[in-house]
C-alpha positions as CSV (number, residue, x, y, z in Angstrom):
1,X,-22.6,-1.4,-19.4
2,X,-22.0,-1.7,-23.1
3,X,-19.2,-4.2,-23.3
4,X,-16.0,-5.4,-21.6
5,X,-13.4,-2.8,-22.8
6,X,-10.3,-4.2,-21.2
7,X,-8.8,-6.3,-18.5
8,X,-6.2,-4.7,-16.3
9,X,-3.3,-6.8,-15.3
10,X,-0.8,-5.6,-12.6
11,X,2.8,-6.1,-13.4
12,X,6.1,-5.1,-11.8
13,X,7.7,-4.3,-15.1
14,X,6.0,-3.8,-18.5
15,X,9.4,-4.5,-20.2
16,X,9.7,-7.8,-18.5
17,X,6.0,-8.8,-19.1
18,X,5.7,-7.7,-22.8
19,X,7.7,-10.6,-24.4
20,X,5.2,-13.1,-23.0
21,X,2.2,-11.3,-24.6
22,X,3.9,-10.3,-27.8
23,X,6.4,-13.1,-28.6
24,X,4.9,-16.1,-26.8
25,X,1.2,-15.4,-27.3
26,X,1.6,-13.5,-30.6
27,X,-0.6,-10.5,-29.5
28,X,0.0,-7.0,-30.8
29,X,1.2,-4.0,-28.7
30,X,-1.1,-1.0,-29.3
31,X,0.8,1.6,-27.3
32,X,2.4,2.5,-24.0
33,X,1.6,5.6,-22.0
34,X,1.7,7.1,-18.5
35,X,-1.4,7.9,-16.6
36,X,-0.4,10.4,-13.9
37,X,-3.9,10.4,-12.2
38,X,-3.3,6.7,-11.3
39,X,0.5,6.8,-10.9
40,X,0.9,4.0,-13.5
41,X,2.5,3.3,-16.8
42,X,0.2,1.2,-19.0
43,X,0.7,-0.9,-22.1
44,X,-2.4,-1.8,-24.1
45,X,-2.3,-5.1,-26.0
46,X,-4.8,-6.1,-28.7
47,X,-6.1,-9.6,-27.9
48,X,-8.8,-9.6,-30.5
49,X,-12.2,-9.0,-28.9
50,X,-10.8,-6.8,-26.1
51,X,-7.6,-5.2,-24.9
52,X,-5.3,-6.2,-22.1
53,X,-3.9,-3.3,-20.1
54,X,-0.7,-4.0,-18.3
55,X,-0.3,-1.7,-15.3
56,X,3.1,-0.9,-13.9
57,X,3.3,1.3,-10.8
58,X,5.3,4.5,-11.2
59,X,6.2,4.7,-7.5
60,X,5.5,3.2,-4.2
61,X,2.4,5.4,-3.6
62,X,0.6,3.9,-6.6
63,X,-2.4,1.7,-5.8
64,X,-0.9,-0.8,-8.2
65,X,2.2,-1.0,-6.2
66,X,0.1,-1.8,-3.1
67,X,-1.9,-4.4,-5.0
68,X,1.3,-6.2,-6.1
69,X,2.7,-6.1,-2.6
70,X,-0.5,-7.7,-1.2
71,X,-1.6,-10.0,-3.9
72,X,1.3,-10.3,-6.4
73,X,1.1,-9.7,-10.1
74,X,-2.1,-10.6,-11.9
75,X,-5.6,-9.5,-12.8
76,X,-6.4,-6.2,-11.2
77,X,-9.7,-5.1,-12.7
78,X,-12.3,-5.6,-15.5
79,X,-13.3,-2.4,-17.4
80,X,-16.7,-1.9,-18.9
81,X,-17.1,0.5,-21.8
82,X,-19.9,3.0,-21.1
83,X,-21.3,6.2,-22.6
84,X,-22.3,9.1,-20.4
85,X,-20.2,7.9,-17.5
86,X,-21.5,10.5,-15.0
87,X,-25.1,9.3,-15.7
88,X,-24.0,5.7,-15.2
89,X,-22.3,6.6,-11.9
90,X,-25.4,8.5,-10.7
91,X,-27.6,5.5,-11.5
92,X,-25.3,3.1,-9.6
93,X,-25.2,5.5,-6.6
94,X,-29.0,5.7,-6.6
95,X,-29.0,1.9,-6.5
96,X,-26.8,2.0,-3.4
97,X,-23.7,0.7,-5.1
98,X,-20.5,1.8,-3.3
99,X,-18.2,3.7,-5.6
100,X,-14.5,4.6,-5.3
101,X,-15.1,7.7,-7.4
102,X,-18.4,9.5,-7.7
103,X,-17.1,11.6,-10.5
104,X,-14.9,10.4,-13.4
105,X,-11.2,11.3,-13.7
106,X,-8.8,11.2,-16.6
107,X,-7.6,7.7,-17.7
108,X,-5.6,6.3,-20.5
109,X,-6.4,7.1,-24.2
110,X,-8.1,10.3,-23.0
111,X,-10.9,8.3,-21.5
112,X,-12.9,9.3,-18.4
113,X,-12.8,6.5,-15.8
114,X,-14.2,5.7,-12.4
115,X,-14.2,2.5,-10.2
116,X,-16.9,0.5,-8.4
117,X,-15.7,-0.6,-5.0
118,X,-14.9,-4.3,-4.9
119,X,-16.9,-4.7,-1.7
120,X,-20.0,-3.8,-3.8
121,X,-19.3,-6.4,-6.4
122,X,-18.3,-9.6,-4.8
123,X,-14.6,-8.8,-4.5
124,X,-14.1,-7.8,-8.2
125,X,-12.8,-4.3,-9.0
126,X,-14.8,-2.9,-11.9
127,X,-13.8,0.2,-13.9
128,X,-16.2,2.3,-16.0
129,X,-14.5,3.6,-19.0
130,X,-16.0,6.3,-21.2
131,X,-14.1,7.0,-24.5
132,X,-16.8,9.0,-26.0
133,X,-15.1,12.3,-25.4
134,X,-15.9,13.3,-21.8
135,X,-18.1,12.9,-18.8
136,X,-21.6,13.9,-19.6
């Protein structure tokens, strides 16, 4: 793991949540996009040393919708920046780490992403995020 890339925060509405981050905290909105593979709309916010990723479900089948229904809005995951994501996933699997995805999928910003199961990491959902141009 090279660094913490971002912290994902589940929200019901990006439009309702943004004023707190932008106006109250004085942070800068980077951009908003939809991530069809995760059924979410995301807003990336620059907080200085890492980004915050607001995650709004696109529909009731989104895992973010289920998360909000069970736990309410709040921190959803911590994402580690990695290179060669498939190699990292293979290493974790060899160590017996339970993964949600054994192969990466498309994420925001054109990144390749995969998640470590929270049961493997003390209840914390970790994302691996490779922005180097693909799954190698």
